[in-house]
N, C-alpha and C positions, 0 to 999 in steps of 0.2 A: 263366798264371793257374791257382794252386792249385799251383804248384809253386819257389813263392822258400822261401827260409829264415825261419825264425821270427824271428831276431834282427833288432832293428833299432836306434839310439840313440832313446830315449824324449826328450819333448817337455816331459816337466813341470818345473814351475819357472821355466821362461822363456818367453819369446815368441817369436813362431815367423812369421819374417817371411821372405819371399822376395825374393830381387835380380834375379828376372829372370820373364818372364811363363810360358817355358815351364816353369818349376816350380812352379805355382799349377793346382788342381782347385776350381772352385768351384761346388758340389751343394747344391740344393733338395732337401729332404725334403718331402715329399706325401703325404696321407693323412687319411682322418677323424681325428673325436676318438675316442680310444681305440687306435688301431690298434699304437700302441707306436713312435712315431718318436721322441719324447725319450729312452724307455730304449737304444734302438738306438744313438742319438748317445752317452750313457755309454758304453756298451758299446764303440763304437769308440775313445772317446777311451782308456778300461782297456786295451786293445788297444795303442793305438799311445802306450802310455805318460805319455799326459798326466796319468792320474790315478792315485792310489797305492791303491785300491781303488773298487769302483765308485760311480761316482759325486761322490768326490773328489779336489778337487785338492791340491796337495801343500802348500801353506798352507792348509788349510780352506777350507771354502765346497763346492756344488757346481758343477759343471759346464756347468749348465744355470742361467740367468739369469733365477731365478724369481721376481717380485716378488708383494708383499701380497695382492696381487689376485689371484695365480693358487695361492697357497699357500691361499687361501681357498675359490676353485673348484673346485679340484683341477681343473685343464685349463689349457693354454697360449692365452696372449690376444696374446702378441706375439711380432712374430719377432725368434730369438735365433742367435747367430754364436759358432760352436763351432770355432776353429782347431787342426788337428791336423798332425803329419809323418809320411811314412809314406816308407822307402825315399829320401829326399833331397827328397820330397816334398810342398808344403804345402796341405793338404785345407782350404777354407774350407767346413764343413757351416753348413747355411742351414737352421735347424729351425722352422717354420712350423706355426701353428693349426691345427688341422683342424675346428675351427666354422666353418659358414659365415658367422658373424656377423663372422667375422677375417680374411675373405678378400683384405683392401685387404692384410695382411700378407704374405700367402701371392702374391699380384704384387707386392709389392714384394721377395719372395723371388726369383720368379721373374725379375724382371729384371736382379739382383746376380748370378744363377747360370748358368752354362755348361752346367750339364745337370741334370737331376732325376732321384732316386730314389724310386718311388713304394712305399709302406711299407702292405702290405696285412695284417690277419690272418687268421691260419689259419682260424679258429675264427669271423668274421663277415662274410668276403666283402670286396667291392667295392660301394660305394655308387654313388649316380647321379651325386652332387655330385664326388668323384674323377674317374668316366669323363669329366665333364665338364671338368676338368682336362686330363686326359691328352689332348682333343681340343686344347684351346688350343693345348700342346706341339708336337702334331702339326702345328697348321696354320703354327707357325714353325720349325718343322724342328727341334726340342730334343731332343738323345740322352736318352735314359730307360732304364733299367733297373727292376726289381721285386725288392723283397725280401719274402718271407715271413714274420711275425712268428708267437709268441702257438704256438708247435712243442707246446707243455708241455701244453696246453690237451684237455679228453679229448674233445672233436667233431674237433682238427685235424686234417687229412688232407692232408698235404703235397701229392700226387701228383694226388688231386683239385683242390685249389686252384690247382695250374699247370696243369690243364684250362680251370680256370674263367678264371683270368686272361688265357688265350689267346683265351677267349671274348668278355672283357669289351675288352682292349686289343687283338685282332687282328684286329677286324672287316676289314681289309684283306689282312691276310695272316697266317692263324693260324701258319702257319711260321717266323714272324718274331719270336714270342715264346713262349721254350721255355727248359726248367732245363737249368743250366749242372752241376748237382749233384744225386745223389740222397740220401734219407736213409739214414744208419747208424743202426740200430735195436739196443737195446739189449734185455734180457731180458724176456722179457712178464712183465705185474707180476700180481697174482692178478685184477685185473678186466679184465684182458684189454689193457690197453694196454702197449702197448712203446713206452717212450719214447726222443725223436730223440738219439742220443749221439753223432752225428760226420755225416759227408760223404763220399759218395763222387763223385769228379770224373768227370764223362762223356768229359772230352776224354783226361785222364794215367790213367785208371785206377786213381786211387791212393785208398786210404782215408783221411780226415783224423778222426780221432778225437780227441775232446773229452771226453771221459767223466772225464778225471783232472784238469780243470779247465785243462789246456795242451795245445796241437794236437801230434801226433803222428802221423807219416805211417808208412803201410805199402800192402804187397801187398795182393788181394782172392785172397779162398780161392776154390777150383777152382769150387765153388757158387754163387759170389756173381756171376761173371762172364756167365753167362747172361742174368741179370736185367738187367743193365745196357744189352745189346748193342741191344734195339729202340731205346732213348733215343737211346742214343749215335749210331747209325746216323740219325735224325732229326733227330740233333743237328747232324752232320756235315754232313746234305744241306741243312740250314738258313743254316749257313754258307757253303758253296762257293756257293749260291743268290746271298747278296750280294757273292760275291767278284768284285774288279777282273781276275782270269785266269778270261778266258770257256772257255778250253781243259780247268779242273779238274774241272769236272762229268763231261765226257765219261771224263776219266782216271779219275776215282772210280767211273764206272758202270762202265768197263771192266777194274775190279777191282783197279786200281792204289790202294795204299795212302799215302793222303795223309800226310804229318808233321807230326808235332803242331805244330810250331814254325810253320808255314804256315797250321794251322788258327788260331793261337792271334793269329796278325799279321791275319789276316783279320777274326777276331773282333772286334779291339779294332777296327779300321777302318772296321766295318760299326758297331758300337756308337756309334763316336764320329761318324762320318755319319749317326745317328739312323736307320737302317734294319733295326737287329737290336734287339730288345729279350731281356734275358735277365732269367731268374726265379732267383734265390738263395734262400737259408734264411740266418737271422740268429736268434740268443738272447742274451739277457744272459748273464754270466759267473756262475756260483752263487758263494755265498758263500764268500772264500777265494780263488776261482780267479782265472787270469790272465787270461784270453782266453775270451770268450763264442763259443758256437759259430759258426762262419759270418763271424765278423768280421777275420779274417787274408783270406779269399777276398774279400771286401767290397771291404776296404782296396786288396789287388792289383787289383781291378775297375775302381776308382775311379782309382786312378793310372797302369792301364795303357789303360784302353778309356776312360774319357771325354775329354773333349775338354781340349784348351789354351785360354786366354782367345783366344789367336791363331785360333781357331777359330768365333769368336763374332762374328757380325756388328756390328759399331758401332752402336746407334741411331743414326736420322739426327740430322745437328750442321748448326744455322744458324748468320749470323750473329744480331745482335739486329733487324738491318735485313730478315731471312729469305731472306737468301743464302745457299744450300746451299752446305756445306764438305765434302769429302771428306777423312777422315782415314787413314791404316795403321793397320792393327789394331793394337792395343796395342805403340804406338810408345813407347819409353819416352823416347824423345828428340824427341820429339811434342810439340803443344801441348797443353796441361794441359787436361784435359775428364772431370770426374768429375760422381759424380750423387748426392745425397743419398736413402737409399732406407731411412732409419730416424731419428726424430730421439724422444731420450727426453728425462727429467730426471732428475738427480741432487744430491739435496738437499744436499752435499756441494761437488759440481763443478758443477753446473748442467746446461744443455743439453750433450747430446752427441750427434753426427751419424754415422750410420754413414755411411761415403762407400764406393761402388765408383770405381774409376779405369778410366777407358778409354782412355785418351790420357795420353801424361807422366808426371811424378813428381811426386807432392805432399809437399813437405817442411814440417815446423814454423817459425811465425814468419815465412812468406809471407804476402804479400797479395795475395788473389785477388777475383776478379770473382763475385758470387751474382745469377745469374740467377733470373727469374720462372717459374713451373710452369703459368701459365693457368687459375689454378683460383682467380681471384677470385670467382665466381658461389660459390662453397661457405665464404666467409671465411675465404679464403687470400689475404693480400697477394701483388701481383705483386712481384719483386723487381727493382734494380737498381742493385746498392750494392757497396760495394767492402769486405772483410771482414779482417781478420788471422787466419790459422790459430794455430790453438792447438795445446797438446802431441798429438801423434800418439801412440795405443796399440792394439793388437790386444786384446777382450776376451776373456775367460776368465771364464765366470761373473759373480759380482759385481764382480769384478777388471777394473782395465784394465792390460794391460802395457806398457808405453812401448815405441815402434817408433824409429828414426831419420825411414825415410819410407816412403812405399807407392808403388810402383810400378804402372805399367798391367797389369791384370788381376786386380790385389788389391784388398783390402775392409781398411779402418783403420776408426778412429774419433777425430774430430776432434773437441776440447773448444773450447767458450764462443764457437761461432759463432752468436752473437746473434739474426741475422736470417734465417740461412737455413732453412726449413722439407723436408720430405718432398718429392721432387720435384724441387728445387731444382738448380740447375749451377753447381759452379764450375770457372771459368776462369782462365788469366792476366790480370791486371788491364788492360794492353794490348792485350789482343786476347779481350774478353770472346765469349764462345758460349754456345748455348743449343740442351740436347737435348729431343728431342720426348718427350713427357711418356708415359708407360706409360697402358694404360686403367685406370680407377678405377670400381669398379660407382658406380653412383648412390642415395647412401642414400635411403630411399624411406619410413622410420618416423620420423614428429615426436614428439619430446621437449619439450613446453612446460615451463619452469621460471622459477621465482623465487627470488628471494634469501629465506632464512629468516628474517634479522634484516636492520638496520640494517647492524651490522659484516660480514655475509656481502657484503650491496648494494655496501660498499664495494671488495670483491675479487674481485666477480664478473666486472668485466671484463676484469681482468687474467687473472684464472684461465680465463675460455674463451678467451680468444687464446693461453695458451700447451696448452690441451687441442688446439683445430684446429691448430694449430703443428704438435703429433706424429701429427696422425692426419687425411691427405687425403680419404679416406673419410666425415670427419666435413662438416656443414654448419652454418655458424650464421646464421642470419636474424633479423632484427631486424623483426618485423611489421610494420608501420605503420598497417594496418586493425583489427588485434587488438593491437595495443599488448603483443605476447605475445614474448619470447625463446625461442626453437625449434631445438635441437638437433636435426636430420636423422641418424639412424644407421641401419646397415644391420640392426637387428634386435633383439629385447629384451636378449639380453647384451651386445651393443655397448652399449646402452645404460645397462646397469648398471655396466659397467665406465668409463663417461664417468662418472657419478656418483659413483662410488667415486674414481675419480681425483681428481675435483673436492675431494672431502672429503678424503681422507687427503694426495695431494701438495699441494696447493694451499690447503689450510684455507677452503676455501668449501663450507657449507652450503647446499642449496637444496632446494626444494620442486617435488615434480610436479605440476601443475594440467590439466585437460582441456586437449586442444588445441583452438582454436577454427579453423575455416576463414573465409574474406572472404567474409564475405555481402552481398550489396547490397538494395537496394530501388527500384522502381521504379511509376507509376501504373500500374493497369489500363486505364483509361477517361478522356477528357476530364475536366477540374473546374476550378473558377475560383476564387480568391481573393482579398480585399482587405485590402492590409495597413494600418494605421491605426496610424502613432505621433504622438501629439499630446501635448506635457505645454508646461503653463505653471506656473511656479512661482515668479514672481517673476523681473527680470533676465531674460536671454538665453533662448528658449525653444526649442524643438524641435518640428518640423512635417513629416510626410511623412505623403502619402498614395498608395496606388499599387495598383491594379487589373492580374491576371495570368489568364491562362488556360493552361493546362497539358495536354498531350498527350502520349500514350507514341508512343515511335518501335521502330523495328527496333534487336534486338541488337545491341550494339557501336559506337552511334550517341555514346553519351557523353550531353553535355547542349549543347542548342543555343540561344540569348538572340536574340528577335526584338524589335525594337522597333517599334510601331506605335501611339504616341502620335502625336495630330495637335494642331494647335493650341495646342502649346506647354504642355501642361498640365504635364508634367511638363518642367520645363527642361533644355534638353542638355546640360549640365555636371551633372545628376545622374543623367541615364540611364544610366549606368558605375557608380553607385554601386549602383542595385537589383540590377544585375547580381552586382555585387561580393556584397550581400548574400544572395542568392539562391544562389549559388553559393557559398556559407560554409554557408548553412543546408542545401544539398544533402550537402555535404561531412560534414556533422554527423548527418545523416537525421533522416525525417520521422515513422518510426513506432515502428519498434526498435531506432534507435541503428546504423543501418549507414547505408552512403553511396548516395542517390541517382542514380540513371544513366538513359539509355537515354528522356530524355524533351526536348519543346521549351518553352521557357516564353515567353510571349510577354506584353508589357507593353503592355497597352492604354489606360489611363487614369490621370489621378490627379491630385493639387492640391498646390500647392507653398506657401511664405509666403513675399512679400519678405524677411523678417528673420529668421524662425527657422527656414526650411530649411536643413539641412546634408548634406554627404556623410554624414556619419553617421547622422545621422538617417532618410535616404531607404536606407542599407543596412540598418536596422533594419526597416523596413517593407518591403522586400523581403524578407525571411527571416520575417514575420510573415504576410505573403501567399501563402507556399510551404505555413507550418504550417498557415493557415486552409482552402488549395485540398486538402491532404491529409486533412485532416478530415472533410471531406463524399466523400471519392473511397475506392475501394479499391484498395488497396494490395498488388502482389504482392512476396513476400519471394523473394528471388532467390539461388540457390546456384551455386556454381561445378561447371561440368561437365567431369573430364579426360578425354583421352581415351588408353585403356589398349592398352598392344600385350602378349599373353602368349604368351612362348616356351615351349610346353610337350611333353613325350610326347606321344606318339598316345594312351596308354595313360590317357593323363587329361582327354583334351580333354573328353567329357562332363562330367565331375567341373567343370572351369575355369568350363565355359561354363552350367551349373547354379548353381553360386555366384555367378557376376556377375549371372544375371536376379533372384537371389535380393537383388543390392545395389540395385535397380533400377537395373541395367546394363541398355543395348539392345546386342547383338552386333552388329556391322556387317560380318561376315565370318570366314573363316577362310582359311589360304595354307599349303600344305605345303611342306616346307623340310628341306633333308638332313638325312641322320642320324634317320629315323624321328621327329622334330617338327613341330608344329603351332605356325603363327602366330595366334591368336585377338586381333583387333582389336575396340574395344567403347569405350563411351562411357560413364562410370560418374559419378554425384555424388561430389565429392570428399570429402564427408561420410560417406560408406559406405566408406571403402577406407583410413581412416586406419590400420589395424593390417593392412592385406592385405599388407605384407610378411612377416609372421608367420602369415598363415593359409594363403596361398599357398604356403608352406613347409610346412606342415605338409601340403597338401593334396594337394603331389606328391611328397611326402618327398624334397624338398631338390631335385628336377630342375629345375624350373622359373623362368622368369626373367621381369620386367616392369617396362617402364619407362611413362612418364605423363607427358602433358603439359596443361598448361590448354587448354581449349579455347572454351568461352564461357561466363555465366551465364543460366541460364534459371530462370523460379517454379518455383518448391519445389510438390509437393504440398500441397491444402489441410491435411492434418491432419500431414503433417510441421512444416509452416511453424507450425502452432499447438504443436506441443510445442516448437519451437524456441523461441516468443515466451513459452512458460509458464516454459520452463529461465533466460530473461535475466531475467524479470520475479522470479523465486524468488532469483538470484544478484544480482539491484539491492539 
């Protein structure tokens, strides 16, 4: 690393394709919003010859697939694939959004990648959410490296930041997070700041000067050597500690000089195994320059140190009946198993599916089986259909460059898969298989919407279906109680993007309305009621009278109907009619229009007419009796209560518990978890946590997570219930 020549064939103007998994590297870029991921991708593309000047492809456009929303919001909101070629290796760079609302795009990138490049701003440091992603990668053993950006910032301190990265990412072993290079600084400016103009290779003891816009290699001067010796010795010890040669450390400590090739080989093996995490530096090219600082070194690390797809364990694969199938890693001749990691819509091409192939080879015009992904509860249909593969292409910005096939380990875009959604499995038609879905965050911010006009109402259903097909982190709910259409999102920015996509892509204008929770009603005490439905208007009349008693039951009991009629006062054939009328009225509500639950209704007496009584008459009488019983009784308004579990860093436990108490929550207990975190369990009324996804993120600086599940309905406090009734009356 750091010793290869600069010259290489550029990939600009043509599709980058791979014929063997060994020649592919899939790398996901991770970092907080504003850390410089997209700028770094463009700098790497320039150095690799994929663009002719910073960010521009040979035939126009930008290297990153910006859409209208990203231009407007000035941040990435979707996963982007940028394929490059370096020294005969195809590199698939997966650029992910840094904002927490788009963590679903990040998870898709992690699924498709074999290694992760953590991008850290020298002026901003490492935020809590980036550390959490590091821990996720550590849990599955994903190889990682760190690149420090924004070295030009006045507050940037590369040496200090490498130490900070060791603290943030090297909790288990700080000596496994070490820099491969030191900064080479130019003349000091009047303000005292000395810009970084190149790098000093710690292993090779070579200087790599980028000050002219192209990388130039030279020997260090005598006064520079002592400056790098301490860092070099620590790096060598860190590499040797991860070496498979157990004699190497003893030889090194005994004074033997270890040759560079041995150290580089051990370094690359340790990086590929995910046991050593090198720190590098990078910066975009200056105007007119051909190479950005550190980009050659970074490309060499990716091609030499990051693993091939052969070293990436294949996710669990089963038949559609659940029988596990063991597949060889990246067997290009094996059964086809591919996964849709991203779905997008193009106004001219239609639906485009970004696919990672794990086994077999994907070719255009073949028929494949599309298997569902188990997200039916989020409004994503489970699929079990056959579809014909359209054209295959590799993306570059907004362009789609055709390719003839996609081998195991590679990624490609598939056109016109009309049924496949993000997370679906593509397999052979005669051998359908299903991949275990990756973990997706639960959307917990409700967005209630309604069509803006009649024309929008006609297009809303199709627009929503296409929207959720693209984004498995979004859940579509048609609430039968509140009669609202609700999009469950991950945060406000996620919700804004959803609305904008409905408007700009699918031509649907919607209005956001207040979200309603599913309230219920019940009787606070025993009450009685008489229903009389008697009408004589000539001809066949209507006659039904019934008397009932209503008493409250424990929560979760539902509605019980008991017949205690004696002497045939209500003929047997009409007793089910009374029950039907009672239940119909209970479903409509008796006070504020919310369903009635947890009561026992007892039919005590009644009257019938031999000619004028009917099923419809007794249904009406039953409903009237229930309404009369409610008019003389105290009715409780019941609200749903959720069981909430919050996983939060120990520093924020007090603030979280205080906030939950302020939401009328009852803290049930706390539990210590690894990594300096605490699990707080509480019961909180759902009406109080509508925006909790946003508020908790602010409260914990993006480091806390929570989950919720319905527990039960329970009576609202009188003052809250009165406020809700008043709001209902005002909106009526």
